[in-house]
C-alpha positions in Angstrom: 0.0 -0.1 0.0 1.3 3.3 -0.9 2.1 5.6 2.1 0.2 9.0 2.4 3.4 10.9 1.4 3.7 9.0 -1.8 0.0 9.8 -2.8 0.3 13.4 -2.0 3.8 13.8 -3.9 2.6 12.1 -6.8 -0.7 14.1 -7.0 1.1 17.4 -6.7 3.5 16.5 -9.1 1.1 15.2 -11.9 -1.4 18.3 -11.2 1.2 21.1 -10.9 4.5 19.7 -12.7 6.3 20.0 -9.6 6.5 18.8 -5.8 8.3 20.6 -3.1 9.3 18.4 -0.4 8.2 20.0 3.2 11.2 18.3 5.1 14.8 17.5 4.2 15.7 14.8 2.3 19.5 14.7 2.9 21.4 14.4 6.2 23.1 17.6 7.3 26.5 15.7 7.6 26.1 15.0 3.8 25.1 18.6 3.0 28.0 20.0 4.9 30.5 17.6 2.9 28.9 18.7 -0.3 29.1 22.1 0.4 32.9 21.9 1.1 33.0 20.0 -2.4 31.1 22.8 -3.9 33.7 25.2 -2.8 36.6 22.9 -3.6 35.2 22.4 -7.2 34.8 26.3 -7.8 38.3 26.7 -6.7 39.5 24.1 -9.3 40.4 21.6 -6.7 39.4 18.1 -7.7 39.7 15.2 -5.4 38.9 12.6 -7.8 41.5 13.8 -10.1 38.7 14.3 -12.9 37.7 17.8 -13.8 34.0 18.7 -14.3 32.7 18.7 -18.1 33.2 21.9 -19.9 31.2 24.5 -18.3 30.2 28.2 -18.8 31.7 29.3 -15.6 35.3 28.1 -14.8 37.6 28.7 -11.8 38.7 32.4 -12.0 35.8 33.8 -13.7 33.8 36.7 -12.1 32.5 35.7 -8.7 29.6 38.1 -8.8 27.9 36.3 -11.8 25.8 32.9 -11.5 28.3 29.9 -11.4 26.9 27.0 -13.2 29.3 23.9 -13.5 28.6 20.8 -15.6 28.8 17.4 -13.9 30.5 18.3 -10.8 30.0 15.1 -9.3 33.0 13.3 -11.3 35.2 16.1 -9.9 34.2 15.6 -5.9 33.3 12.5 -4.0 31.3 14.6 -1.6 29.0 15.9 -4.4 28.7 12.3 -5.8 27.6 11.1 -2.2 24.9 13.8 -2.1 23.6 13.5 -5.6 23.5 9.7 -5.5 21.8 9.4 -1.8 18.9 6.9 -1.9 16.5 9.3 -0.3 16.4 11.2 -3.7 15.8 8.1 -5.6 13.3 7.0 -3.3 11.4 10.3 -3.6 11.7 10.4 -7.4 10.2 6.9 -7.6 7.4 8.1 -5.3 6.5 11.0 -7.6 6.8 9.1 -11.0 5.9 5.5 -10.0 9.4 4.5 -11.6 10.8 0.9 -11.3 14.6 2.4 -11.7 15.9 6.1 -11.4 19.1 7.3 -12.7 21.1 10.4 -12.3 22.1 11.4 -16.1 23.4 14.8 -15.4 24.2 17.2 -12.7 24.9 21.0 -12.6 26.3 23.1 -9.7 24.6 26.3 -9.3 25.9 29.2 -7.0 24.0 32.3 -7.0 26.0 35.0 -5.5 24.3 37.8 -3.4 23.8 41.1 -5.6 26.0 43.7 -5.2 24.5 47.0 -4.4 25.1 49.5 -7.2 26.1 46.8 -9.8 24.1 45.1 -12.6 23.6 41.5 -11.2 23.9 38.8 -13.8 22.5 35.9 -11.6 18.9 35.5 -12.8 17.9 32.1 -14.4 15.5 33.0 -17.1 12.1 31.3 -17.3 12.7 28.2 -19.4 11.6 24.4 -19.7 14.2 22.0 -19.2 13.4 19.9 -22.5 14.2 22.7 -24.7 17.9 22.0 -24.0 17.5 18.0 -23.8 17.3 17.3 -27.5 19.3 14.2 -27.2 16.5 12.4 -25.6 13.3 11.0 -27.3 10.3 13.3 -26.8 8.2 10.9 -24.7 11.1 10.2 -22.4 10.3 10.3 -18.8 13.0 13.1 -17.5 12.7 15.3 -14.4 14.7 17.3 -12.3 15.6 17.5 -8.5 16.7 20.7 -7.1 18.7 20.1 -4.0 19.5 23.1 -1.6 22.6 23.5 0.4 21.4 26.2 2.7 18.2 27.7 3.6 16.4 29.0 0.4 14.1 32.1 1.5 12.4 34.4 -0.7 15.5 36.8 -0.3 17.8 34.2 -1.9 16.2 34.2 -5.4 14.5 30.8 -5.3 13.5 28.8 -7.9 9.7 29.6 -8.9 7.6 27.2 -10.7 4.6 27.9 -12.9 2.0 25.5 -11.6 0.2 23.5 -14.6 2.6 24.8 -17.2 3.9 21.2 -17.9 0.6 20.7 -19.8 1.1 23.7 -22.3 3.4 21.7 -24.6 7.0 22.6 -25.4 7.3 26.4 -25.9 9.9 28.4 -28.2 9.6 31.0 -25.4 12.5 29.7 -23.3 15.8 31.3 -22.4 17.7 29.9 -19.5 20.3 32.7 -19.9 18.0 35.6 -20.2 18.6 38.5 -17.4 15.0 40.1 -18.5 13.3 38.2 -16.0 10.0 40.1 -15.8 9.8 40.9 -19.7 10.5 36.8 -20.5 7.7 36.1 -17.9 5.3 38.6 -19.9 6.5 37.1 -23.4 5.6 33.6 -22.1 2.2 34.4 -20.6 1.2 36.3 -23.6 2.3 33.4 -25.9 0.4 30.8 -24.0 -2.7 32.7 -22.6 -2.8 30.5 -19.5 -3.3 31.3 -16.0 0.2 32.1 -14.5 0.6 31.0 -11.1 4.1 31.0 -9.5 5.3 29.0 -6.5 8.5 29.4 -4.9 10.6 26.6 -3.8 11.5 27.5 -0.3 13.7 24.8 1.2 15.8 24.0 4.1 19.4 22.8 3.8 19.2 19.1 2.4 15.6 20.0 1.0 14.6 19.2 -2.6 11.9 19.9 -5.2 11.1 18.1 -8.2 9.9 19.2 -11.4 8.7 17.7 -14.9 10.8 18.6 -18.3 8.3 20.8 -19.5 7.3 22.9 -16.3 8.3 26.5 -16.8 10.5 27.8 -13.9 13.3 30.6 -13.2 14.9 32.7 -10.4 15.5 36.3 -9.8 18.4 38.0 -7.8 19.7 37.0 -4.6 19.3 39.8 -2.0 20.0 37.8 1.1 23.7 38.9 1.6 25.1 35.3 1.3 25.2 32.9 -1.7 22.5 30.5 -2.6 24.0 27.0 -3.4 22.1 24.2 -4.9 22.5 21.2 -7.4 20.1 20.5 -10.3 20.1 16.8 -10.4 18.7 15.7 -13.7 16.8 12.3 -13.6 15.3 9.6 -15.8 13.2 6.5 -15.4 13.2 3.2 -17.4 10.6 5.1 -19.6 13.4 7.0 -21.5 15.5 6.5 -24.7 18.1 8.5 -26.3 17.4 9.4 -29.8 18.5 6.7 -32.0 20.1 4.9 -29.1 23.0 7.3 -29.4 25.6 7.9 -26.6 26.7 11.4 -27.3 26.3 14.9 -25.9 23.8 14.7 -22.7 23.7 10.7 -23.1 27.2 10.2 -23.5 28.0 8.7 -20.1 24.6 7.1 -19.1 26.2 3.6 -19.3 28.9 4.6 -16.8 27.8 4.6 -13.2 30.7 6.3 -11.9 29.3 9.4 -13.8 25.7 8.6 -13.8 24.6 6.5 -10.8 21.5 4.4 -10.6 20.0 5.5 -7.4 16.8 3.3 -7.4 15.5 0.1 -8.3 16.7 -2.4 -10.7 19.6 -1.5 -13.0 18.4 -3.8 -15.7 15.2 -2.0 -16.2 17.5 0.5 -18.5 18.7 -2.6 -20.7 
C-alpha cells in the first residue's frame, strides 16, 4: 500500500508539474561535505583527479555572476555522495512510479548575492528543461531534483515554478540565460494565454523540489547577502531513450555508473 506521502507527492507532481518536499531529504552531514566539495570544485580542486565537463563558468571567472558547472559529481566525492543519496531516488520513484531512477546529468548552481549599485548577472531566465535536452526522445520520462545546500528563502532568489505549465506543450519562449526576468515572463504568459501561478521552492538545507521536463521555472536575484547554493540533479526513469540510441552529448555517459549512478531500483530496467 502506498504511503500518504507518496500519494500526496505524486498527485501534486501530476497536477502542478512539480513537488516541493516539506522536510529535508539529505542528512546535514552529507550536505556539509557537499558544501565543502562545491567550494573545492569552484576553486579548481578536484579530489577525484577528474575535472567537471566543460562549463560556462570556470575557476577564476567573475565571482559575482551565476556559477554553473557541469557534472561536478565526477570531480568531487562529496558531491557524488549527495546526488546519489538513496533518499533522492526513493522520492523520485514516489512521484513518478518508476521501477528505476538514474542520475544522467548534474549542474552545480552557485548564485552570489547581488552587489548594491552593480548590475547582477545572476538571474535564471524562465525556461523548460526539455528545450535543452534534445538528445532524448520526446516521450522520455525525464525530470529534475533541485537540491538546496542552505536555507532557500524569498530573499535568496529561489526557484519559482509555474503551476500546471507542464501541460502547455514545448514552447519556443524559453531562455535560461535571459536576464530580462520580468519581460520574459510577460512574453511567455502572452504566448500561452494561460493562468500564470508562481510557486517558490522555499527549502531547508538538504531539501529538494522535483519538476517535470516541461514545467516553466526560473529565479531572480539573490538579496540575502549570502550565496544561494544548490544542485540541479537531472534524472530519468526506465521510460526513457536516447534518440537513435546514441551515446553523445547529454547521453554520452549513461552507461557509466561512476558518472551517472542508478539511485533507485533494478539497473537492468534500463537494458
